[in-house]
PARO-242398 format. One record per residue (C-alpha): residue in three letters; x, y, z; residue number from 1. Coordinates in pm, whole numbers. Example, Ala and Ser with C-alpha at 12.3 -4.5 7.8 and 13.67 -1.06 7.14 Angstrom:
2
+-----+--------+--------+--------+-----+
: res :      x :      y :      z :   n :
+-----+--------+--------+--------+-----+
: Ala :   1230 :   -450 :    780 :   1 :
: Ser :   1367 :   -106 :    714 :   2 :
+-----+--------+--------+--------+-----+
END
This chain:
79
+-----+--------+--------+--------+-----+
: res :      x :      y :      z :   n :
+-----+--------+--------+--------+-----+
: Met :      0 :      0 :      0 :   1 :
: His :    284 :    234 :     90 :   2 :
: Leu :    457 :    167 :   -245 :   3 :
: Gln :    137 :    248 :   -434 :   4 :
: Arg :    112 :    588 :   -265 :   5 :
: Lys :    478 :    659 :   -338 :   6 :
: Gly :    427 :    565 :   -703 :   7 :
: Leu :    110 :    774 :   -723 :   8 :
: Arg :    289 :   1073 :   -567 :   9 :
: Leu :    581 :   1035 :   -810 :  10 :
: Thr :    341 :   1015 :  -1104 :  11 :
: Gly :    165 :   1331 :   -982 :  12 :
: Ile :    492 :   1520 :   -949 :  13 :
: Val :    617 :   1411 :  -1290 :  14 :
: Gly :    278 :   1490 :  -1447 :  15 :
: Ser :    269 :   1834 :  -1286 :  16 :
: Ala :    622 :   1912 :  -1400 :  17 :
: Leu :    538 :   1801 :  -1753 :  18 :
: Leu :    220 :   2012 :  -1753 :  19 :
: Val :    410 :   2321 :  -1632 :  20 :
: Ala :    681 :   2265 :  -1895 :  21 :
: Leu :    423 :   2245 :  -2172 :  22 :
: Leu :    218 :   2544 :  -2057 :  23 :
: Val :    510 :   2783 :  -2006 :  24 :
: Pro :    544 :   3007 :  -2313 :  25 :
: Ser :    834 :   2905 :  -2533 :  26 :
: Pro :   1103 :   3157 :  -2626 :  27 :
: Ala :   1036 :   3369 :  -2932 :  28 :
: Leu :   1161 :   3234 :  -3261 :  29 :
: Ala :   1495 :   3380 :  -3366 :  30 :
: Arg :   1491 :   3584 :  -3683 :  31 :
: Gln :   1728 :   3829 :  -3843 :  32 :
: Asp :   1667 :   4197 :  -3779 :  33 :
: Pro :   1574 :   4354 :  -4113 :  34 :
: Gly :   1734 :   4685 :  -4012 :  35 :
: Gly :   1641 :   5024 :  -4145 :  36 :
: Pro :   1620 :   5145 :  -4502 :  37 :
: Ile :   1937 :   5134 :  -4708 :  38 :
: Ile :   2083 :   5484 :  -4739 :  39 :
: Ser :   2343 :   5569 :  -5000 :  40 :
: Val :   2612 :   5797 :  -4862 :  41 :
: Pro :   2844 :   5983 :  -5096 :  42 :
: Val :   3203 :   5876 :  -5037 :  43 :
: Arg :   3487 :   6123 :  -5075 :  44 :
: Val :   3778 :   5958 :  -5245 :  45 :
: Gly :   4113 :   6105 :  -5156 :  46 :
: Pro :   4423 :   6099 :  -5372 :  47 :
: Gln :   4514 :   5754 :  -5493 :  48 :
: Cys :   4861 :   5680 :  -5362 :  49 :
: Leu :   5057 :   5365 :  -5421 :  50 :
: Leu :   5203 :   5173 :  -5133 :  51 :
: Met :   5580 :   5223 :  -5133 :  52 :
: Arg :   5863 :   5166 :  -4893 :  53 :
: Ile :   6154 :   5376 :  -4768 :  54 :
: Gly :   6417 :   5141 :  -4637 :  55 :
: Asp :   6211 :   4894 :  -4436 :  56 :
: Gln :   5913 :   5124 :  -4358 :  57 :
: Leu :   5583 :   5126 :  -4549 :  58 :
: Val :   5480 :   5467 :  -4689 :  59 :
: Arg :   5155 :   5580 :  -4856 :  60 :
: Cys :   5087 :   5943 :  -4954 :  61 :
: Asp :   5399 :   6062 :  -4764 :  62 :
: Ser :   5262 :   5904 :  -4447 :  63 :
: Leu :   5424 :   5615 :  -4261 :  64 :
: Thr :   5193 :   5316 :  -4234 :  65 :
: Gly :   5230 :   4960 :  -4113 :  66 :
: Ala :   5260 :   5033 :  -3738 :  67 :
: Gly :   5635 :   4987 :  -3741 :  68 :
: Thr :   5638 :   4643 :  -3903 :  69 :
: Arg :   5910 :   4576 :  -4156 :  70 :
: Ala :   5809 :   4627 :  -4516 :  71 :
: Pro :   5855 :   4321 :  -4740 :  72 :
: Met :   6112 :   4350 :  -5016 :  73 :
: Trp :   5852 :   4301 :  -5291 :  74 :
: Val :   5702 :   4646 :  -5216 :  75 :
: Pro :   5868 :   4897 :  -5451 :  76 :
: Glu :   6109 :   5143 :  -5292 :  77 :
: Gln :   6038 :   5516 :  -5314 :  78 :
: Asn :   6312 :   5726 :  -5470 :  79 :
+-----+--------+--------+--------+-----+
END
């Protein structure tokens, strides 16, 4: 008799947990945010300068670039 009550109690707990799990609202479906309207922005294009090197430093438009890394030898050297 005691085992029947224990089994009945366990069935009630499991049934209640299952009922709560099924009735709780599920998370919203994931979807990509469409974003706002596409806006075209005019782009100012500066002077087109070639990448050159002076010694082992990279130079573009008379400005050092490359954050101090050594320029590879295949980059043409500026005269």
